C-alpha positions in Angstrom: -42.1 4.8 -34.6 -39.9 6.4 -31.8 -39.3 9.4 -33.9 -43.1 9.7 -34.1 -43.7 9.3 -30.5 -41.0 12.0 -29.6 -42.5 14.3 -32.2 -46.2 13.9 -30.9 -45.1 14.2 -26.9 -42.7 17.2 -27.9 -45.7 18.8 -29.4 -48.0 18.3 -26.5 -45.2 20.2 -24.0 -43.6 22.7 -26.5 -45.2 25.5 -24.5 -43.9 24.5 -21.1 -40.8 26.4 -19.4 -38.5 24.0 -17.9 -38.0 23.5 -14.9 -40.9 26.0 -14.0 -43.6 23.4 -15.6 -42.2 20.2 -14.4 -45.4 19.6 -12.7 -47.3 19.9 -15.9 -44.9 18.2 -18.1 -44.8 15.1 -15.9 -48.7 14.8 -15.9 -48.6 15.5 -19.6 -46.2 12.4 -19.9 -48.7 10.2 -17.9 -51.7 11.3 -20.2 -49.8 10.9 -23.7 -48.7 7.4 -22.7 -52.0 6.0 -21.3 -53.1 7.2 -24.9 -50.5 4.9 -26.8 -50.6 1.5 -27.5 -48.4 -1.9 -27.2 -45.5 -1.0 -29.0 -44.9 2.5 -27.0 -45.4 0.0 -23.5 -43.0 -2.3 -24.7 -40.2 0.6 -25.5 -40.8 2.5 -22.8 -41.4 0.1 -19.8 -39.7 -3.0 -20.8 -36.4 -4.3 -18.7 -33.0 -2.5 -19.0 -31.6 -5.3 -20.8 -34.5 -5.4 -23.7 -33.6 -4.9 -27.5 -35.8 -1.5 -26.8 -33.2 -0.1 -24.5 -31.3 1.6 -27.4 -34.9 2.9 -28.8 -35.9 4.0 -25.3 -32.7 6.0 -24.7 -33.0 7.7 -28.3 -36.4 8.9 -27.6 -35.5 10.3 -24.3 -32.6 11.8 -25.7 -34.5 13.6 -28.6 -37.3 14.6 -25.9 -34.7 16.5 -23.7 -32.8 18.3 -26.3 -36.2 19.5 -27.9 -37.6 20.4 -24.2 -35.4 20.7 -21.3 -32.1 21.1 -23.2 -33.9 24.5 -24.9 -34.0 25.8 -21.2 -31.3 28.2 -20.1 -32.2 27.7 -16.4 -32.2 24.2 -16.9 -28.7 24.4 -18.5 -27.1 26.1 -15.9 -27.8 23.8 -13.8 -25.1 21.2 -12.5 -25.5 17.5 -13.4 -26.0 16.7 -9.5 
C-alpha cells in the first residue's frame, strides 16, 4: 500500500521543479491526501508512537528521493 500511495503521488508531482514549485507541491499533497481513504489517513496522521510510523517514514523517503532528491538546487542547500 505504501508503495502504491507514494507512486501515485510522485506521478502527480513528477513535472514540478524543486524548490521552485513548492507551492504547487504542497497544494498537490493536500488535494491527493483528501482523495485517499482511512488507511492513508492512519498512515499519514497517526501519532508518533504508532505502528504506522515506519510505513509513513518509508513513504516520505520514497517521495523525497524521487522528487526533491532529484533537484540540483535542493541538493546544494544545507540541511539547516
